C-alpha positions in Angstrom: -8.0 21.0 13.1 -10.2 20.4 10.1 -13.0 18.2 9.0 -12.9 16.8 5.8 -14.7 19.4 3.2 -16.4 15.9 2.4 -20.0 15.5 4.2 -19.9 12.2 5.8 -20.8 8.8 5.0 -22.9 6.0 6.1 -20.8 2.9 7.6 -22.6 0.2 7.9 -21.7 -1.7 10.8 -21.6 -5.4 8.7 -18.9 -7.5 8.2 -16.5 -7.1 4.9 -18.4 -10.2 3.6 -21.6 -9.2 3.9 -20.5 -5.5 2.7 -18.8 -6.6 -0.5 -21.0 -9.7 -1.5 -24.5 -9.3 0.1 -26.0 -7.0 -2.0 -24.8 -8.4 -5.9 -27.9 -8.3 -7.9 -28.4 -10.7 -10.8 -26.5 -8.6 -13.3 -23.8 -8.4 -11.2 -23.3 -11.9 -10.6 -22.5 -12.6 -14.2 -20.0 -9.9 -14.8 -16.5 -10.7 -14.2 -15.3 -10.0 -11.0 -11.3 -11.2 -11.4 -9.0 -11.8 -14.6 -5.8 -13.5 -14.5 -3.6 -11.1 -16.3 -0.9 -13.6 -16.8 -3.5 -16.7 -18.5 -6.4 -14.7 -18.6 -9.2 -17.0 -17.3 -11.8 -15.3 -15.8 -13.7 -15.5 -12.9 -17.5 -14.2 -12.3 -19.0 -12.3 -9.4 -21.4 -15.4 -9.5 -18.4 -17.6 -9.4 -16.2 -15.9 -6.8 -19.1 -16.0 -4.1 -19.6 -20.1 -4.5 -16.0 -20.3 -4.1 -15.7 -18.3 -1.2 -18.5 -20.3 0.5 -16.9 -23.5 -0.7 -13.5 -23.0 0.7 -14.8 -21.2 3.8 -17.2 -24.3 4.4 -14.2 -26.4 4.2 -12.0 -25.0 6.4 -14.8 -24.3 8.8 -15.1 -28.4 8.8 -11.1 -28.4 9.2 -11.6 -26.7 12.6 -11.2 -22.8 11.4 -13.4 -20.2 13.1 -13.6 -16.9 14.3 -10.9 -17.5 16.6 -8.4 -18.6 14.5 -5.2 -16.9 13.0 -4.3 -17.9 9.6 -0.8 -16.9 7.6 -1.8 -16.2 4.1 1.7 -16.2 2.0 0.6 -15.6 -1.4 1.2 -13.7 -4.6 -1.3 -11.7 -6.2 -3.9 -14.1 -8.1 -7.6 -14.9 -8.1 -7.0 -17.6 -5.2 -5.9 -15.0 -3.1 -9.2 -13.0 -3.5 -11.3 -16.5 -2.9 -9.0 -17.5 0.3 -9.0 -14.5 1.8 -12.6 -13.2 1.7 -13.5 -17.5 2.7 -11.3 -16.6 6.3 -13.0 -13.1 6.5 -16.4 -14.7 6.1 -16.1 -17.0 9.2 -14.5 -14.5 11.1 -10.8 -15.8 11.0 -8.1 -13.6 11.5 -6.1 -13.2 8.6 -2.2 -11.9 8.9 -0.8 -11.2 5.5 3.0 -12.1 4.5 5.4 -10.4 2.4 6.2 -12.7 -0.4 9.7 -12.0 -0.5 10.1 -12.8 3.2 12.5 -15.6 4.0 11.7 -18.7 6.2 12.8 -16.7 9.2 11.0 -13.5 8.3 7.3 -16.0 8.6 8.6 -17.7 11.1 8.6 -14.2 13.2 5.4 -13.1 12.2 3.7 -16.2 12.5 4.7 -16.3 15.8 3.9 -12.9 16.7 0.7 -12.9 15.2 0.0 -16.2 16.7 -1.1 -18.2 13.7 -1.6 -22.0 13.8 -2.8 -22.5 10.5 -0.6 -21.1 6.7 -1.8 -20.8 3.5 0.3 -20.9 0.3 1.3 -21.5 -3.2 3.9 -24.3 -4.1 7.0 -21.7 -5.3 7.2 -20.2 -1.8 6.7 -23.8 -0.3 10.0 -24.3 0.7 10.1 -20.9 3.1 6.6 -21.9 3.9 7.6 -25.4 4.9 10.6 -24.3 7.1 8.8 -21.7 9.1 5.7 -23.8 9.8 7.6 -26.4 11.6 9.7 -24.1 13.6 6.4 -22.6 14.7 4.5 -25.9 15.1 2.0 -26.0 12.3 1.5 -29.1 10.4 1.0 -30.4 7.1 -2.8 -30.8 7.3 -2.6 -27.1 8.5 -0.5 -26.2 5.8 -2.3 -25.5 2.7 -0.9 -24.7 -1.1 -3.1 -23.9 -3.1 -1.4 -25.0 -6.5 -1.1 -28.4 -4.9 1.6 -30.2 -3.2 2.5 -33.6 -1.9 1.4 -34.1 1.4 -0.9 -30.6 1.7 -4.3 -29.5 1.6 -4.9 -28.1 -2.0 -7.7 -25.0 -3.3 -8.6 -28.2 -5.2 -9.2 -30.5 -2.3 -11.1 -27.4 -0.7 -13.4 -26.7 -3.7 -14.0 -29.9 -4.3 -15.9 -30.7 -0.3 -18.7 -28.7 -1.4 -19.1 -28.2 2.7 -21.5 -24.9 3.3 -19.7 -22.6 5.6 -21.8 -21.8 9.1 -23.4 -18.9 10.3 -21.0 -17.0 12.1 -21.9 -13.5 14.2 -19.5 -11.1 15.8 -19.0 -7.5 16.3 -17.6 -5.9 13.1 -16.9 -2.9 15.1 -14.1 -5.0 17.3 -13.4 -8.0 15.8 -10.3 -8.4 14.1 -10.3 -9.2 10.4 -6.5 -8.6 9.5 -3.1 -8.1 10.5 -0.8 -6.8 8.4 2.7 -6.0 9.4 4.2 -2.2 9.5 6.6 -2.0 6.9 9.6 -1.9 9.1 11.1 1.2 7.2 11.6 2.6 10.5 12.1 -0.1 13.0 10.9 -3.3 13.7 7.6 -4.9 11.8 4.6 -4.4 14.6 1.1 -6.1 13.9 -1.8 -4.0 12.7 -4.9 -4.8 14.5 -7.7 -3.8 11.6 -11.3 -4.4 12.2 -14.1 -5.3 9.9 -15.3 -1.9 10.5 -11.5 -0.3 9.9 -11.8 -1.8 6.4 -15.2 -1.7 5.6 -15.1 2.1 6.5 -12.0 3.0 4.4 -13.8 1.6 1.1 -17.1 3.5 1.9 -14.7 7.0 2.5 -13.4 6.3 -0.8 -16.5 6.3 -2.8 -17.2 9.6 -4.6 -13.1 10.6 -3.6 -10.8 8.3 -5.5 -13.2 8.0 -8.4 -13.6 4.3 -9.6 -16.9 3.9 -11.4 -18.7 0.5 -11.7 -17.7 -1.8 -14.3 -14.0 -0.3 -14.3 -11.0 -2.7 -15.5 -8.8 -2.2 -12.5 -4.9 -3.9 -12.9 -3.6 -5.5 -9.5 0.4 -5.0 -9.4 0.3 -4.0 -6.1 0.3 -6.8 -3.7 -2.3 -7.6 -2.1 -0.5 -8.5 1.5 0.6 -5.0 1.7 -2.6 -2.8 3.0 -2.6 -0.6 -0.3 -3.4 -3.5 -2.5 -5.9 -5.1 0.3 -8.0 -2.5 0.6 -7.9 -0.1 -2.7 -7.5 -2.6 -5.0 -9.2 -5.7 -3.7 -11.8 -4.7 -1.5 -12.8 -1.0 -3.2 -12.7 -2.8 -6.7 -15.0 -5.8 -5.5 -17.4 -3.6 -4.3 -17.9 -1.1 -7.5 -18.4 -4.2 -9.3 -15.3 -3.7 -11.5 -13.3 -6.3 -13.3 -9.8 -6.9 -11.3 -6.6 -8.1 -13.2 -4.3 -9.6 -11.1 -0.7 -10.1 -11.5 1.9 -11.8 -9.2 4.7 -9.3 -9.6 5.8 -6.5 -11.4 7.3 -6.9 -14.5 7.6 -3.7 -16.7 6.9 -5.7 -20.1 4.2 -8.2 -18.7 2.8 -5.1 -17.1 2.3 -2.6 -20.5 0.8 -6.0 -21.9 -1.6 -6.7 -19.7 -2.7 -2.8 -19.8 -3.1 -3.0 -23.6 -4.8 -6.9 -23.4 -7.2 -6.4 -21.0 -7.9 -2.8 -22.0 -7.2 -1.6 -18.2 -8.8 1.4 -17.4 -7.3 2.2 -14.0 -3.9 1.5 -12.9 -2.8 1.6 -8.8 0.8 2.1 -8.6 4.0 3.1 -6.9 6.1 6.2 -7.6 9.2 3.9 -8.9 6.2 2.6 -11.3 5.7 6.0 -12.5 9.4 6.4 -13.4 9.1 3.4 -15.7 6.1 5.0 -17.3 7.4 8.6 -17.3 11.4 7.4 -18.7 11.3 3.8 -19.9 11.3 3.5 -24.1 9.7 0.4 -23.7 6.3 2.4 -23.2 5.8 3.3 -26.4 5.7 0.4 -27.6 2.3 -0.6 -26.1 -1.0 0.7 -26.5 -1.7 2.2 -23.5 -5.0 4.2 -24.6 -7.6 2.6 -22.3 -6.0 3.8 -19.4 -8.5 6.3 -17.9 -6.5 7.3 -14.5 -3.2 6.3 -12.8 -3.5 6.4 -9.3 -0.2 6.3 -6.9 0.6 6.2 -3.6 2.9 4.2 -0.5 5.2 7.2 -1.2 5.2 10.6 -2.2 4.7 11.5 -5.9 6.6 14.2 -8.1 4.3 16.8 -9.9 6.7 16.9 -12.4 7.0 13.1 -12.7 3.1 12.9 -12.7 2.7 15.0 -15.5 5.6 13.4 -17.6 3.0 10.3 -16.7 0.1 12.0 -17.6 1.2 13.8 -20.7 3.3 10.7 -22.0 -0.1 8.3 -21.3 -2.6 11.2 -22.4 -4.2 10.3 -18.6 -5.1 11.6 -15.5 -2.8 11.0 -12.7 -3.8 11.8 -9.1 -1.9 10.5 -5.7 -3.5 9.6 -2.2 -1.6 9.3 1.0 -2.3 6.5 3.5 -0.4 4.1 5.8 -1.1 0.5 7.3 -3.0 1.9 10.8 -5.0 3.7 8.9 -6.4 0.9 6.9 -5.1 2.7 4.5 -6.4 5.8 2.9 -7.0 9.0 4.9 -6.2 11.5 1.6 -6.8 12.0 -1.9 -6.9 14.3 -4.9 -10.2 13.9 -6.6 -10.7 12.9 -9.8 -12.1 16.3 -10.6 -9.8 18.1 -9.3 -7.8 19.4 -11.9 -6.6 22.9 -9.5 -4.7 20.5 -6.9 -1.2 20.1 -7.9 0.3 16.6 -8.1 2.6 17.3 -5.5 -0.1 17.4 -3.0 -1.8 13.9 -0.8 -5.0 16.4 -1.7 -8.0 16.6 0.7 -9.0 14.3 3.5 -11.8 11.1 3.1 -15.1 11.8 4.4 -15.4 10.9 8.5 -11.4 12.1 8.8 -10.3 14.6 10.6 -6.9 16.2 10.1 -4.5 18.2 12.1 -0.8 19.6 12.1 1.1 19.4 15.5 4.7 21.2 16.0 6.7 18.1 16.5 8.6 20.2 19.2 6.0 21.8 20.9 3.2 19.5 20.5 1.2 22.8 19.8 -1.4 22.8 16.9 -0.7 24.6 13.8 -3.4 26.7 12.8 -4.8 26.5 9.7 -3.9 29.1 7.8 -6.3 32.2 6.4 -4.8 32.4 3.0 -1.6 30.8 1.6 0.0 27.5 3.5 0.7 26.6 7.1 3.8 26.0 8.5 5.3 22.6 8.2 4.2 19.7 11.3 3.5 16.2 11.9 0.0 15.2 10.4 -1.9 13.5 12.9 -5.6 11.9 11.5 -8.9 10.5 13.3 -11.5 8.3 11.6 -13.3 5.3 11.7 -10.4 3.6 9.7 -8.3 4.4 12.3 -6.5 1.0 13.9 -7.8 -0.7 17.3 -3.5 -0.8 18.0 -0.8 -2.8 17.7 -0.8 -6.4 18.3 0.7 -7.4 22.4 2.4 -3.8 21.9 0.9 -1.7 24.5 3.7 0.5 24.6 4.2 1.6 21.0 0.4 1.7 20.5 0.2 4.2 23.0 3.3 5.9 21.5 1.6 6.0 17.8 -2.5 6.2 19.1 -3.7 8.9 21.5 -6.5 7.7 23.9 -8.6 10.2 22.3 -8.1 8.6 18.8 -5.6 11.1 17.3 -3.0 8.5 15.2 0.4 9.9 15.1 1.2 9.5 11.5 5.4 10.3 11.5 5.0 12.5 8.6 5.7 16.0 8.1 2.8 18.1 6.2 1.3 21.5 5.3 -2.3 22.4 4.6 -3.5 25.2 2.8 -6.5 27.0 3.2 -8.8 25.3 0.9 -7.9 22.4 3.0 -5.3 20.7 0.7 -2.2 19.0 2.8 0.9 18.1 1.2 3.8 15.5 3.0 7.5 17.3 3.4 8.8 14.1 4.4 9.4 11.5 7.3 9.3 13.1 10.8 12.4 10.7 11.6 14.0 11.1 8.3 14.5 14.7 7.8 18.3 15.4 7.8 19.4 18.3 10.1 21.7 20.4 8.5 23.4 23.3 9.9 20.3 23.5 12.0 18.2 23.5 8.7 15.8 20.6 8.3 16.1 19.2 4.7 13.8 16.6 3.0 14.8 13.9 1.0 11.5 13.7 -0.7 12.1 17.4 -1.8 15.8 16.1 -3.0 14.4 13.0 -4.7 12.6 14.9 -6.7 14.7 17.6 -8.2 17.4 14.4 -8.7 14.5 12.7 -11.0 14.0 15.8 -13.2 17.4 14.9 -14.5 16.8 13.3 -18.1 20.3 10.8 -17.7 18.9 9.5 -13.7 16.7 6.6 -13.6 16.0 6.7 -10.1 17.0 8.0 -6.8 17.6 8.6 -2.9 18.8 10.6 -0.1 19.7 9.9 3.1 21.6 12.1 6.0 25.6 11.0 6.2 28.1 12.2 8.5 30.7 14.6 6.9 34.5 14.7 8.3 33.1 17.2 11.0 30.6 15.0 12.3 28.0 16.9 10.8 24.8 16.0 8.9 25.1 16.4 5.1 22.3 15.3 2.2 23.5 12.2 0.2 22.7 11.1 -3.0 22.5 7.6 -4.0 21.6 7.9 -8.0 20.7 5.2 -10.5 21.9 6.3 -14.0 19.4 5.8 -16.8 21.0 2.5 -19.4 23.5 4.0 -21.9 23.9 7.1 -20.1 27.4 8.3 -18.3 26.9 10.7 -15.4 29.4 12.3 -12.7 29.1 13.1 -9.1 29.7 17.0 -9.8 27.0 17.0 -12.9 24.8 15.4 -9.8 26.1 18.2 -7.4 25.4 20.9 -9.7 22.3 20.3 -11.3 20.9 19.9 -7.7 22.6 22.9 -6.9 20.8 25.0 -9.2 17.2 24.1 -8.3 17.9 24.1 -4.2 18.1 26.4 -1.1 21.6 26.5 -0.4 21.5 24.4 2.5 19.7 21.5 0.4 22.2 21.1 -1.4 23.1 17.6 -2.3 27.0 17.2 -0.9 28.1 13.7 -1.4 26.6 11.1 -4.7 27.1 7.8 -4.9 25.8 5.8 -8.0 24.2 2.6 -7.3 22.5 -0.2 -9.4 19.3 -0.5 -7.9 17.6 1.7 -5.1 16.4 -0.5 -2.0 12.6 -0.4 -1.6 9.9 -2.2 -0.1 7.0 -4.1 -1.9 4.7 -1.1 -1.4 7.0 1.1 -3.7 8.8 3.0 0.0 12.4 3.4 -0.4 14.2 1.6 2.4 16.8 4.6 3.6 17.1 2.1 6.6 19.3 0.1 4.2 21.6 2.7 2.6 22.1 3.9 6.1 23.3 0.1 6.8 25.2 0.3 3.8 27.2 3.5 4.8 27.7 1.8 8.2 29.0 -1.2 6.4 31.4 1.1 4.4 
């Protein structure tokens, strides 16, 4: 077991609203809090707080209080920030919903979360209305932020000019958000995160992730995912940075916004790193303002990270986390050039980490020198979830009574406390008794100049044995054969790690957070 190499930080016992906005001074109130990347419209911190309070007052007048659960189905926008923090201001529970969900998926989450209100935007209204009708949410409790006939709008809420009530609750136990786990390894579950969980993770991130006062931070990663919610929306606002919102990823628009808004920090997932490293369009834009590119949500290969750093002449870092950790637990600090970029780095302040043998349950010791044996990474700290909503069995399987959380990720640690993820526990391929990590092979494949993207899963051969199969996206205008792919990988890995089958595919299926959806590839195999 290792405690963080960083000194513990103070975690105030206050609500998210008070933590983020309670200490704003006059100078900070005049600074930009939000910039709409599409239109360039700005919202100052003073305007943001006024809008949050006005919307909170209007929602309270309509019956929303600390016992209410509200579904929020909305792409990144300044309005998302206003509504989200208005709800937290009231002590309401917010369940954030993936903007790509079908009506059936929206219905399922609303039902499971017990939501009685739903807030959305007109482009998503068809699915939202169908889901709301199914779960019994009336038209007056389905708010359409940009306006739709028969529903309250953001304008209606702001114009009411209602004063928000004084609200009191225990930040350590009161649930703030109810995001749903990604479902990459099973049925999505509601992750109960308290105000203290969210406050803690922002406090833990100070001095480690490295955002300073007054940065310009691009928010392309979705706020409905905990990575975007904590690291972008909350952390950026706490540092009094200007947060530039993008409703969805589009490479030309992404590059234009960085250039036009002179973004200094860009948070990404690995698929965006692939585009930054390889796409010819990047050279057509001035990205010289970027001080740091920070990747999360999935493992980032060191070679790919280095290619991004070289091409953009910037610093690249990565971190590690999961929804159940609010989400960040480990990062490579901005000033640690000595840590290889294929590591996840050091545990945040106030965190404890350990590796456990998944077969025996025995703790794997930290080596005196070199690198440890691989084991499941387990974490303990103030950012660890309360549990899964209405699912005690899943909570017990994930969270031990003493507070240790199973991550399901296989990692190693070196003598300096630097951790590296090997792969998902449930995604390891067993080839003739050897463990093969898909992420390792994917990183190798991405080194091929003709490979735009890749994913690897285990499939059964003619003898019923599991073998690694690669799904490969070829760079536009290039040609590549299956044999060439297999020969390329074979020259860089151990014999048992060779790719033994290849399928060319148009796009690798991924979650909105950037994780490869291997279950979709497995389903494709089954269907074939």
